[in-house]
C-alpha positions in Angstrom: -7.1 50.3 -33.0 -7.6 46.8 -31.6 -4.3 45.0 -31.0 -4.2 41.4 -30.6 -1.8 39.1 -29.0 -0.8 37.7 -32.5 0.2 41.3 -33.6 1.9 41.9 -30.4 4.4 38.8 -30.7 4.2 38.4 -34.5 2.6 35.0 -34.5 -0.1 33.6 -36.9 -3.8 34.2 -35.5 -4.4 30.5 -35.5 -1.5 29.8 -33.2 -2.5 32.6 -30.7 -4.1 30.1 -28.3 -1.1 28.2 -28.0 1.0 31.2 -26.8 -1.6 31.9 -24.3 -1.6 28.4 -23.0 2.4 28.7 -22.7 1.8 31.9 -20.6 -1.0 30.3 -18.5 1.3 27.5 -17.7 3.8 29.8 -16.3 1.5 31.6 -14.0 2.5 31.0 -10.1 5.3 28.6 -11.1 8.6 28.3 -12.8 8.2 25.2 -15.3 10.6 23.8 -17.6 10.4 24.3 -21.5 9.5 20.7 -22.1 6.6 21.2 -19.4 5.3 24.2 -21.3 5.5 22.4 -24.5 3.3 19.5 -23.1 0.8 21.8 -21.3 0.4 23.8 -24.5 0.3 20.9 -26.9 3.2 22.0 -28.8 6.1 20.1 -30.1 9.4 20.3 -28.8 10.7 21.6 -32.3 8.1 24.6 -32.1 8.4 25.5 -28.5 11.8 27.1 -28.8 10.6 29.3 -31.5 7.5 30.2 -29.6 9.4 30.9 -26.4 12.0 33.1 -28.4 8.7 35.2 -29.4 7.6 35.5 -25.9 11.0 36.4 -24.8 11.4 39.3 -27.4 7.9 40.7 -26.3 9.2 40.6 -22.6 6.2 38.3 -21.7 8.5 35.4 -20.4 12.1 35.0 -19.1 14.2 31.9 -19.2 16.5 30.9 -16.4 19.0 28.0 -16.0 19.0 25.5 -13.1 21.5 22.5 -13.5 20.5 20.9 -16.5 17.2 22.2 -16.9 15.8 25.5 -18.5 13.0 27.0 -16.8 10.2 29.6 -18.0 8.7 32.2 -15.6 6.1 34.8 -16.6 7.1 38.5 -16.5 4.8 41.3 -15.2 4.4 42.2 -18.9 3.3 38.5 -19.7 0.7 38.6 -16.8 -0.8 41.9 -18.4 -0.8 40.4 -21.7 -2.5 37.2 -20.7 -5.2 39.5 -18.7 -5.6 41.6 -21.9 -5.8 39.1 -24.6 -6.3 35.7 -22.7 -8.8 36.2 -20.3 -8.6 36.1 -16.6 -5.6 34.2 -15.0 
């Protein structure tokens, strides 16, 4: 059975590329949630919902530093990005 990222994180197939862009933005760096929204072309309203799905799938983790919230990719997220989103 061929699993796709959209099935794994329970998102619509059309928005799968946005999830891949969020994951790709967090490779090798910790970024703010608003930076992730900007890099993926997602509205601030939608980024939080998308991050919750990525967190539930174990692809990203959210940390707090002062007044900012940061995202970083997990090992699972790297594996998912390599499998469904091409090379890193």
